[in-house]
N, C-alpha and C positions, 0 to 999 in steps of 0.2 A: 114690658110690652115694646117699650120703646126699643130695647135691644134687637126685638124681634122684627121688628120692622127694619132696622138698619141691617140684620143679619140676612133678610129676605132682599129688599134693596142691593143689596152689596150680591146676592147669587143672581139677581136677575142682570147687575150688571156685567158682571164675570160671563153669565151665558151670553149676552148679545156681543161683548169682546171674542168670545170662542167662533161664535158665527161669523163676524164678519173675520174673521183670521182665516176662515173657510173659503172666502170666496177668490175666485182666480185672478188671475193677472188681469183679468178683461172685467171684471167685475161680477154683480153676484147671480148671472146669468153662466156662466163658465165655471165648471171645478176648477179646485186648486190644481195645478200644475200643468195647466193646459194653455198655451201662449196659443191664441188664435194667430193666422198668418196677415199681414197688412195689407199685401197684394198677391194677387196669383203668380205663378212663375213667368217668368218672361217667355214668352211662347216662340220669340225669334231666336233668340239660345238653345229651344229646344230644338229647333228643325237646323239651324245653321249651322252647328258645329258637327254633328253627324256628316249632314252635306257635303260641308268642306273636307271633312275628314276622307270622305266615298271617293272626292273629287281629286284628292291629293295622293292617293296612293294606286299606283300605276297598276295597271290589271298583271295578274300573274299567270301565267299560262304553264300547266304542269303535265308532261310526258309520263307513259308509264315508264319501269326500270327495264333497262334491258335482259335479255338472256344468254347465258355464255354456256360453251361446253366444259366438262370442268374433267381432269384425267385423273385418277388415282395414282401416286406413286407404287405403290406397294404389288398394284395388279393393272389390267388391262380394263379396268372398269370405267365407264364415261357417264356422265349423268348432264343433264342440262340445268339449272338453277340459274336463279338472279344473283344469291350471293355462294360464297366458299362454303360447301359441304363440311371442310375441318381444315386445319390448318397446313396440311401437309399436300390438299390437292392444289393442282396449277390448271389456270384456265388455257386451253389450245385452241380455241374458236368464239367466235363470236363479233359484236352483239349481234341477236337477232330480236325478232319483233316479238315471238310468241314461244309457249312451254315446250314446242315440239323442237325445238333450233332447226328447223328445217325451209321456215319462210327467207324473205328475202333478208336479207341484213341491213341494219340501220345506215344508211349513207354516212361516211365518214367526212368530219369537218376540216 
């Protein structure tokens, strides 16, 4: 009977040790593996860095790509396109503001 008590006492102690090892870093109220933040994130840094970046970057102005008249070397075909239709095509007029290649050309700088 004495051996039985020792066995029961030993198993009760091992059960308590197993329970204690499952507690998280923040104590018995938290599950294992979860560590609570000691303080909230710094709100000044959350807003200051994006604001600083937005003010540091200069404004960007984008313009549409110009249109050109391209001529085929093998025939008398002409097309209006922003990029070359092929390797052999050559630029004969432009730059223009629209796909019809009839609008006033862009001013040259």
